[in-house]
N, C-alpha and C positions, 0 to 999 in steps of 0.2 A: 747577294741576287735576293730579289722581293718577290716570295712565293704566293701565288696567286690561284684561289682556286676558284672554278670555273669550267668553260670551253670558249671553242674558236668556230662556231658552224651559224650561220645564221638562221639556220632554222630549229637550232633549239637553245638561241639566247647566250651572252658573254655577259650575264650582269655586274659579277661579283669582278670579273678579270676588267673591264672598263671601269671600274672604280679603282682597282688598282694600281691601270695606268695614270688614271686624275688623281689619284694621293700625289704619284711620283711624279707629276707635273708644276701642281701645287704648289709642295716642296721644292722641288728642285728648279725647276723649267725644262726640265730635259726627261727624255724617259726613253731607254732602248726595249721595243717590245722583240724577243726570240723564241725561237722554234723551230722544229725541222719543216720541211717543204708538207704542204698540205696539212695543218696544224691549224690553221685558220687565222693567220697575221692579218691576211690583207684586210676580211669581216670585220676582225677589231678595230683595224685603221682605222676603215668608212665608218663605223659606229661610233668613235672617237670623232671624228672628224665632221658627220652630222651633229651631234653635240656640239662642237665649238660654233659651227654655222648656225645652230641653233638659238645661239646665245648671240648672235652678229658680231664673231670674231671672223675675220680675215684669215682662211684656210688656202696656206701654198702646197699647194703638190708634186710631189716628186716621184716617177718611178721607174727610176733605168731598167734597163733588160740586160739580157747577159752580151752582149754583141755591146755593149756600150761602156765599161769597164776598161776596155782597150781604146776606146777614142779620148785624146784629152778634152777636159773641160766638157765633156757630152752634157752631163749632168747639171752644170752649172748653166748651159745654155738651153736647155729644156726647163730651169725653174725660172730662169726671167724669164722665156716664152710665156710664161704663165703669171706674170707679173701684170697688172691692169694698165695701162697707156699710160693714164694721167701719174703714177706714180713714174713714172721712167722721164715726163716731159719736165718735171722740177730738178733736175739731175745738171750738175755744172757741164759744160759744152764736151771735154776731152773723154769725162765719164760716160758723157750720151754715144757717145763715139764709137769708147770700150766695147759699151755692150753692143750696139749695133754690127761692129765688126761679127763679135762674136756668133749674135743672134743668124747672121747672114753665112759665116764662113768657120762654123765648128768645127768640120774636118778638117780644114785649112790650117797650113803650117803656121805654130804660135809664135814666129819671131818677130813676124813686124808689130805684135800687138802691143798696147800698152800696159802690163800687167797691174802694174800698178795702181792705174787708173780704174781698172776693171775692179779690181779689190775695193775699193773705194765706194763706186756704185753699188754695189751689191749690198756694203754697208748702208749706204743712205739709201737707197731704196726701203730696206727695213726699217731701218728708222721712223721713214716717212709712213710709211702703212701705221706702225706702232704708234704714230700719235696720232691715228685717225680714230683707232679700234686697235685692241688685243688682236694677237697674229699668232697662230700654228702652223707652221710649217713641220710636215710632213713626207718623212722620206721611206717609202715603201719598195723593197728590196734594196735595202743599202749594203747589201753585201756586194753587188755591182754598179757601185760608185766610184768614178775612176781617182787616180791617183789626182791628179791639178783637181778634181773638181772638190775634193774630200778638203788637200790643201787652203782652198779660197773659201769653203766654208767654212771650216776652223778658225782663218784670220776672220773671218764678216761675224760668228757667234761671240767671238771675245768681246767685242764691241758693241754688239746691241743692245738695247733695254731689257731689263725684267719683262715689261710688256711682249717679248719675242721667243713662245716655246718652239720647242723643238721635241718629236717625233718620229722615231727608226726606227723599223721593223726590219730585221735580219734575219735570213736561214739559218742554224745550227749550224756549223760547220769545223771541220778540225782548227781548222787557224782562229784569230784570235777577235774578237768582238769590232765590229765598227764602231763603238763608241766611245772607245779611248781616241782613237785619231781625232775623231771630230771634234770632242769639247773637253778629252781628258778625265783621269782619275773621278770616281767619287759619285758617278751619275749611277740612280740601280739602273740595273735589268731588270725586267717585269717576263718571268717567262709564260708563253700559251702553255696550258697542262693539258695532257694527254684527256680526251673524253674516258668516265667511267661507263662501264657495263649499262647503266641506267640510262646514260647519254647516248649511247650511243642505240639503244632502243628507239628512244627516242626518234632520234634522226630517222633510222631506218625508216620508221611509222610514217613521220612525215614527206617522205619519200616512196612510198609506199611496197614497202620493200618488209620481206615475212618479219618482224619480230622475235619469233620463236628463236631466231639464228643469232640473235643479238650478241648474245655470250663466248659462242663462236668468233665473229667476226670482229670482237673488242677485243678476242686474245689473238689473235692475228692481224690484226689494223693497230697493234698498240694504241689503241685508243686514237689516233691521228685517223681526224673525221672524213678528207678525201679519201686516205687509204680502204678506207670503213665503204662508203658508200661504192667504190669501185668494186670490193670484193662482193659486198649487196647483187650491185648489178652483173657482175660477169655471174654469180651464183645464179641469179634467179635468169640470165641469158641462157646459162645451161640447160636447167631445170626445163626453158621452154623447146631447147633443142631435144631432151631426150621427152617429152610431150609429157612431163608426168611434172607433180611441184618439186619443189626441192627438198632433201629429205635434211634432217635435224642432225645426222652423221654422216652427212655426204660431206670429202673434202673441199676445202675451199678452193674453189679455182684460179691458181694469179698467172691470170690471161690477159691481154687486152689490156684495155686501161687501167686493172689494178697491176698488173707488170709492168706499166710505164711509171707507176708511182714508186712503186718499190724501187725502181732504175733511179728515179731521181732522189730519193730517200739514202741509196745508197753513194750516190755521186759523192756526195761527202765526203766519202773517203776514200785516202789515196789508194793506189795501184799495187803495192805492197802490202798494205792493212788491206785491201780486197784479198789476196792470195790467203793471206791467214784468215780470216771471215768465211773461206769457202771452207777450206778443214775443217773452220768450228760449225760450220753449215753441216756439213757430212756428218761429224761424230754427232751420238747419241748425245751426252755427258761430257761437252767439250768443258777446260779445263786451261788453263795457260801452259803448266805442266805439261800434261797431254799433248796440246799445239808445239812446244817445243822437242818433245819427243818426236813428234812426226814433222820435225823437219824445218820450224820458223822458230828459230833463235833467237830475232827479235820480238816473238809473240807478245810482249808485255807491253814492248814501249808502242806496237802499233794495233794494239787493243786498245788503248789508251787514245791512244787519235781520233777509230771509232767509239770509243765512249762519248769523245768530245761534241762527236756528229750524232749525236742520240743514237749512233745504233745500237750499242749494246748496255749489258750492266755488268761490270765487272765485282765479281765477289771478294770479301775480306779472304776467305779459303779461297781464291783464282776460278771461282767456277766463272764461266760465260755464259749470260741468257742473252740472247737478242731482243730489243725491246718491243717486234709486232714479229708474229711467227709466220707472217707472208715474206718477212725477209732473208731468211736461208733458202723457203722453196724457191726462190727469184734467182739468189747467188749460184744454188743447182743446177735453176732449167738455164740458167745463162752459158754455165758454163759447158765448153765443148765435154766428148766423153773421154777422150783422151785424158782431160785434166782431172774430170771428176775420179776414174779410174785410179790416175795416178793420184789422189788424195785418198781412196779407198786405200788403196797398196800401201800408201805409209800409214793411215792410220792403223789399219791391222797388225802393221809388228808394232804399233805405240798403244796400244790399249793393255787393260790389266785383266779386262774381263776375257773369260774364252769364251765364251756365246759372242760378245763382240765382236771378239776378233774371227772368227768365223763367219760374221755377218760383211763383213768389210772384205775379205777373201771374194766372199759371194759375189759381192756386187765389184770389186776388182775385174773381173771378167763377164763374158758375155757368150762364154760355149759352153755346151755340155760337159758335166763330167760326174760319175758316178759315183766315185769317192765324196769327192767335193758337194753332192746332194746328200749322200747319208751324212755326212757329217751338220749339213745344213738342220735334219729332220734332228739329229741327236740333239743339236742346240734348242731346237724349236720343243723338245720334251721338256729339257730343262727350266725353259719360259715356261711352262705350264707346270708345272711342280713347284714354278716363285707363285704363281697366279697372274703373269703377264699374259696374258693372254692375246692383247693385239698386236704382242712382239713375235709371241707364236704364232699368231695368223700370216705376218709380214714373210717370217722366217719359212714358214710352210708353203706360201706359195713361188718362196724364189726357189726352194729344196724343187720343186714339181719343174719349174722351169733349168735347175740346171740337169733336171736328170736326163737321158738319154732317149730318143724315141722306142728304141727296142726296149727298153723298158716302160712298156704301158701300162703298166697292172703297177707299178710303185707309184707311178706318176697322178695315177687315179686315186691313189690311196691320200697322198700325199696332200691332192687340192678335197679331198672330199676332208678331211682331218680339218686342212686350212681352211675352209668354210664353219666350220662349227667351233674354231677357235675364236674366227671372225664373229660367231652368232651368240658368244657369251660375253665377248667382249664390246657387244654392240658396235662394230664396227660395221655398218651397213655396205660400205664402200667396198670393203676386203672381200663380205661376204657376196657380194652380189659378183665379184670379179671372182674368186674362186666360183660358185656356180654355174655364171656361162661357160668355165670351162671342162668344168664337170657333163653339163649338156652336151655341149660340143662332142663328147668322149660316145664311144660304145660302154656307155655305165651302166650298170642294171638300177634296175627299179627300186631295191634300198641304198643305193647309192645316189640317186634322183631325187628320195622322198628327205637323204639326211640332209644333201644341198638345200634341196626346198627351204624344209624345215631351219636352216639354219638363216636363211634371210629372212622368215618371219622372222625368231630372235631376238634378230639387230635392229627389226625395226621398232620395239618401244614402243611407246603408246601410240606409233600410228599404222595401226593394223586395217582401219579402214580402208586403205588403196590395194589390200593385195588378195581381193574374191580371188583373183587368177591364178597367181600363186596357193593357195588353201584346192582351191580345186587340181589344178593338174596332182598335189600330193595326195589327194584324196584317191585320185584317177592311179594313181602308182602304187600304193599301196596298198590295193585291194586285194585280199586274198592273203595278208599278215596280221593278222592281229595286232602285233606289238607297236606296226609301223602304223597301222587306222587308228590304234590308242593313240598316238604321242599327236597323228593329228588331228584328232579327233578335241583334242588335250588345249591346241592349240585355236579353235575356232570357240570354243567353252570361254578363253580366252577372252578374242575379240567380241563375241557375245558382248561382256561384261564391260570392257572399254569404249569401244569403237561404236556397238549399237548399244549400248545403256537397256540390257533385255535382259535380268537375272532371269526370267522362266529356262528362257532358249538357251543361257549359261548353263541354268542347272541342269537341264535335260541333254546336252553335248557332253556333260562332265558324266553324267553318267554314263552311256552310252560309251564312254571312253572308258572310264571304270570296269564296265563289261568285258570290251575288247581286252586290255590289259589283260586283267586274270586270266583270258583266256590264251595269251600270248607268254603270259606266266612272267608281264613286266613288275615288279613290286610297285617298285619306284612307279611308275607311271601309275596305277591304281591308285596309291595315298594320294599325289598329286591330285588326280580326279576328286576323290572322296576331298580333298581339301576345297576344292572350288563346289562342289555341291554344299558342305559348311557353308563355306562364305557367303552364296547365295541364298543359302537356307534363313542365314541369319537373317541377310536385306527382307528376304521376305515376313521376317517374321515367325520362321519355323520353330518352334515349340525342341525337336528333332535335332535342331543342328549342333546341339553340344556333344549328341551320342555320334553322329557323322564323323564329328571331330577329331571324337577319341577311338572312333575304327581306324582312324588315318593315322593318330598316335601310334597304335598298337603295329601297324606292318614296318618290319623290318627294311628301312628306308636309307639312303645315304644322309651323312650328316647336313648336309646342304645341297641337295639337287638344283639341277637348273630353275633360276624364276621364285627367288626365295619369298615372292610376294605367294606362291602357288607351294610354297611348303608348309606341312602342319604342321608344325613347331612355331612356324612364323605367325600364321594363323591364331595358334594359343596367344603369342604376344598381343597382336591385335585383340582380341578377345578379352583379354584382360583389361586391354585399355580401355574398351568399349563400359565395359563393367568397374571401372573406376579402381581397379586392382593393381594400380600404382607401381606399388613395391613388386610384388609379381614379374609387373611388366619389367622394369626395369631390369632384376635381376636376370631376366631370361634373355633381353637384348645384351648384355655385357657379355652372355656367354657365346652367344652368336655373330658378334662383332668381329671378334679375332677370327671366326671362322668364316665367314665370308672374305674377310680381306685375302685368305690364303687362297678363293676360288679364283681370284679374278676378274670376275663379274661386278662392274662397274654398276649395275644397276641394283644386286645383291646388296651392296655395298649401302648405296643411295637408300634403298628401303630400310633398310636399319638407321640409318641415320634418322631419317624420317623420324621411325617410329621414336628412336631418345627423343628426338625435337619436342613431338606432342606430349610424351611422357613428363619431360622437364616441364614443359610449358603447366601442364595442367597440377605439376608437383609443387609450384610456384618456385621453382630455379629458371628463371629467364637468363641470366647469364652461360649457362650451359648451354642453354637451349637455343641460345643464339651462337652458341660455340657449333655445333651439328648445323643450325642449319647454316652458316658461310662456309663449313665446310661439305655437307651435302651441293650447297651451289657449285661451288670450284669444283667440286666432282664432274658435276653434273656436267660445265664447262672444257675441261678437259676430256670427258669422254667420250665428248658430241652427245650425250645421252636428250631425251625431248626434255626441254626448259620449260613445261607447264608442272610438272608436280614440283620443283625444284623452287620456283617461283612464287607456290602456294607455300612453302616451307616454312621461305623467306619473308612472306608477307606478314604469317603468324608470330612467327619471331619479332618481328617489326610489332606487331600490332600490339602486344604483352612487353616488350623489352626496349624494345627501341623508339621508333616515331612513326608517328602514325602518317606524316606527308609519305617517306618511306617505302612503310607499309602498303600504302596506297597506290603507289607507283608500280609494288612488285603483285598487286593482284593484278592492277590493270592487266599487266602484261599475261599473267597468269590465266586469264581468262582469253586475251586473244590466241596465245599457245594455245590454249588447249581447243580453241574452237576449229585454228588453222587443221590441229590435226586431230581431228572430231575426237577427240578424249571427251567424252560425256560424265564420267568420273568427276575429275578432276575439274573441268569445269565448273560443278555446281558446289567445288571445296572453295577453289579461288573468290568465284560469285559470292558463296559464303564469309569467308575472309574481308571480301570487298563490304559487305552489308554489317559487316557488325562496326567495322572500321568507320563507315556513317552513323550507325546507330552513337559510336563513343564523341563523334565530332558536332551531334545533335543536328545530322542533318536526315532528319525522320522522315521526311520526302523520298528523300533518293535510299533510304534504306529499305526504306516499305517494299518500292519500288524492286530493287535488287534482291530482295527474297522471298520478294516472289515468281522469280527466275527460279530460285531455285528449288520454292517449292513446287513449283511444275516442274520441271527436271527431274527432283527426286520422283513426282508424281507417275513421271512417264515411265521413268526406269521402274515402279512400281515397289519401292522402297516403304517397308512396313517397321521397322524397328529402328524408334527414332533416339538409338543410342550412339549412331554411326556419324550419324552429319549433325550437329545437336542446333537446328534453326529454329526452331518452332518457338522455343522462348524468346531469340532475338527479333521475329518476324513479328510478333505479341506487342513485345515491347514496344517497339519502333509504332506499331500501329495506333498504342496509348499515344505515343509521343505527337502523333498527328492526330492525335485528337478522336481516334475512334477506338472506344476501348469497348463497345459491343462486338465489333467483328474480330479482337481482340478474343473476347472470353468464348464467341463461337469457332476460335482456332485451339485455344487452351484444352478445350472441357476432352474434346474425344482425344486429342493425342495425351492428353494426361492419361485417359480411361487404358491406352495398350502400354504406355510406360509403364503405369503402377501393375496390369498385366506381368508384363515381361520381366517384373521383376529391376527396373532400372533406375534406379534410387536417383543418382546425379539426376537422370532427366526432368525426373517430377519434382526433384528441389529448385531447377534453371526454369521448368513451369510454374512456378509455385511462388516464387520471385515476382513473373510478369502476373500472377492473378493476382498477387498485391498492391502492385503499381495499378490492376487494375479497378480492383475495392478502391481505391485512393481518389480514382478519377470519378468513380462514381458516388463519390462521398462520403463512404463507409471507411474514415481515416485509421480507426482503431480498432478495426480488424485487419487491416491493413499492416499495423506498426506489429501488432502479434505476429502476426503471416511472417513477415522478412525477418521478425527478431529467432522465428523458430528456425525460418528457411537457412536464415548465418550457425545456426549449432550443428545444424545436419551437414553443410559444407563445410563446420570444421569439422565435424569427424567422418566425414569420407574425404579427408586429406586436401583438398581441393581450395587453398588458399587464396586465389584470383578471383574466383568465383563468390568468396566470403566478402572478399571485398567490394568486389559488384554490388552485393546484397547490401553491404554497408550503406556504399553510395544512393540505392534507391531507397534506404531508410532515410538518409538524411535529406533527400526531396520529399519525401511522404509527409516528414517531422518539419519542414520547410513551409511546406504548401500551409499547414494546420496551421502552422503562426510560434512551432515550438522551438526557438532559435537555441536554446542549451542543450535537448537532446540533436538536434541536427548537425553543432558545432562539434558534440559527443562523436556522433556517428562518422564525421569526416574526417575527425584526427584519427577513429580508428582505422576506417579505410586503409585514411594514408601512412599508419604504423605498417598495416597490413600489405602494401602495395610495396609498401619501399625496403621493406625484409623483402620481398620476393625479385626484388630488383626490377619492377614493373614499372619504369623510367613517366613514359603516357599516360597513364593511369596513377601515377602518386601526383603529378599536377594536373589531374582532373580533381583531385581529392580535396587540392587546396587553396580552389576556390575561394574564395569567401564570403565566411556566411554571410549574411543579412545581418545589415544594422539593426542600433537598436532605433527606440520609440515604438511604444505601441501603435496601429494605426495610422505608423507611417508611411507615404509610399513608399518607401524601400522594404516596408513588411509586407504592403500590398502587392505589388510586384511579385514579389518571390512566392505569390500564390498561386500565379498563370501558371498554367502549364505550358511545356514546350512549342504544342502549337500556336497556345497564344499571344506567346511571346512574339516568336516569329512572326504572327501578323501583326502585332503591335508597335513593332520595328518597321514594319515596312510603312503602317499607315504614320505614322510617327515622323517617317525620312516622305513624305509627300504622296505615298501611293493614293489613285482612290480605288475606293470598292471594287471595278472591274480591272483594273491594274493590281491590286492583290488577290483577286481572284487567279487571275490568269497565269501569275508565279507559282501562284502555292498550292494549282489544281485543284480549286474549288469552286463550285458554282457561288454567283454574287450571294445568294440569300443567307449561305451559310457563313461568309465575311460578315455580311448585316449580325447573321446571328451571335455569331463569334463575337463581333465587337460589342454588341452590348454587354455580354458574361465582362467583357476585359473592363467596359469605360463602370461597371456596378464594382468589382475587384476591387480597381484603382480608386473609386468615388470619385469620379471626374467626368465630363460634360461634353469636351469640345478635343478635338486632336492636337490644337495647340498645348491643350491641360496635360495631353497624353504625352506629349515629348516631352514633357516637363518634368513628369513623375519618372516617365524610363530614362531621361538625364542623371537626377537624381540616384537612381538605382544605379 
């Protein structure tokens, strides 16, 4: 089978896949396109057909439907009906008669037809068409060809000339592919691959659906575009029905169109295999041996059929994984209660994990049972100790449902605990479900507040839409300082994340700390001090470190709820901001196993995020990329807000992967953060995008993007420049855009603040920008001295990627003053630094060829152009008028004229034609 990368939906393109099909058609004259229902085969077939028609080939299309497979020669009749009449008129009399009979009486008895004449007629028609121009015969839905038409086509295709090419597309099913009966063995099958998470995000964007759900929809759809869109629309409809926005942690509704698509996919499995698949769908960790023990002795063979139909993947160790997360949901939903109950009963006797045995026994009955409810509660406690908080929440809800009504107090306690477990796990759907049940009962104010806090905790970054929940929680907490402190803490988080207001966040945290001390809650007191310290750092408060030390001195749990609000974690962040990377890494390695034990996916993500940033700044791009991948996987698995994970992935790709992938992640991070009103990670994703644009030479775009960061940071009253280091990047972008004066105005005040606060890494980054500014203003000697000093400072700080970027800047300055040897030496040194760090895209930048030989040559002179001058020169040399260039570069015509004068002087040319020649030589 030919592996083809790419995708199969018209909204996101399928270039690589079409190329694979074209290669197969060119080499073999035949190609079989395979994939499950909804994979996009028809779209690919249409694209290939359109390309053939554009080449003036004759395209014959055949697309049988399901009912046609039972009508003899139905497809043959449909094919001949599409043939131009002129081609039929040239046939001999018996052949014309045979075709006429077939076209008029496709469903009539075949006994009176001349089948030999019919076969010869099809051969002659194809030969006649091929004699005039190449022919492409396209058969979509080839799995529905009737047997007689398949036999006729096989005969005809053996006798047709090479100018007749055939593309067949068929749905992957359990049986043999259709290609072999049509043309024999040896013809390549091109598989339509599933969409990647990036492509699902693009697909959702094109259809006006929230991109932040792309990860979960990709997982639930298995990359099937039709199922992905159906899930996206179902989720949007469900959100509209609730009159609220779709939450990132909501369960994906496999209903309506989504269920129909899932059913079509499942239709490829025989009935016996579907029974086995249902058991697999009901099990938490299905394996072949478990399914055999549960009463499916032929599980291996039945799963092999399902695997051929692309429904499951069976591992070497016998583990069973559905290709799309929506499939087990659809299987369970379509099964009746008796069938599901029997399945759970069988699994309860077969599993070897006592917790899962209790879960299946609970799901096999629907009546209250005091003793079963107690067992489920014990199983939930075991899950909590294992860090399996989501499962603990599910079991807690089950225990409450199985609790008899006479034990109302126990039922309420189980609901509140289930809500809190769901809050820890980030499962907003379970938290809301448990909280609704608590609020519907005669619960105490304390229980009601605990349940509401669980909904807030499960919301992740999306706190902006919970004002009503905060208001009710604050009202119900009145009179209880500890509860009030807990609510105030979360209000402080919201002011920072959603409102971007560190002053209000700091003040709310101060109030929370006072209330926590009154209520004797030292954990909440430590967390309140932590928020105050974080906000103090943002606001440039020199006393922030003292507040953090006070928080660290309080006796608090090893990992309280919300790692980002734990004092020991903020100490790690401060070490990162201060470029004490070894300290930060050591502390993170202590925290990582601790947070994995808690069961909070958000806590694990926070540690992975910081590890990614530490490893990137330390020049260990491969390790950083591994942490970023795990953070993204965890985000998708747990249904967390994806904006932060996409930001982390963007930074890892920017340094150690690919600028193109980095840009894709950054743009999705921007959209997700905007959708969730997350001001903090909106700034970060914009910063990542601006850095990518700067690195790839898009200076004007980088200036626009980084100015948005500056506006957001100003609105958030951020003073400390070490938290998000965009200032140097914006200054460099301004210099590249030929605005060194504006860059200098930005650098000086920020550098003064950084120097006063002792942020040595920030000062060094600003000095790199200042050196480029000096170079642009004509003081190359001072620029070189400053860059050499800055590179040494970055080396002393243990920031190799920053040192590499400084060497790139040095090479640029040396080239502008036509010193080829020092420029090459700086480039080689930069390439060595980047290569050692595994910074692939930057290594490529450092390997750009140095200027050519010959003093005063156009090559050397062209190298003296600034990046802004180079962009203008290229536009003008390609025929743009001054007015057109001004519009494209967002400049005035006068600025373009002045800049062109400088370009002509530097290149020693007098006309646009000479300019074009000079640039071609370059």
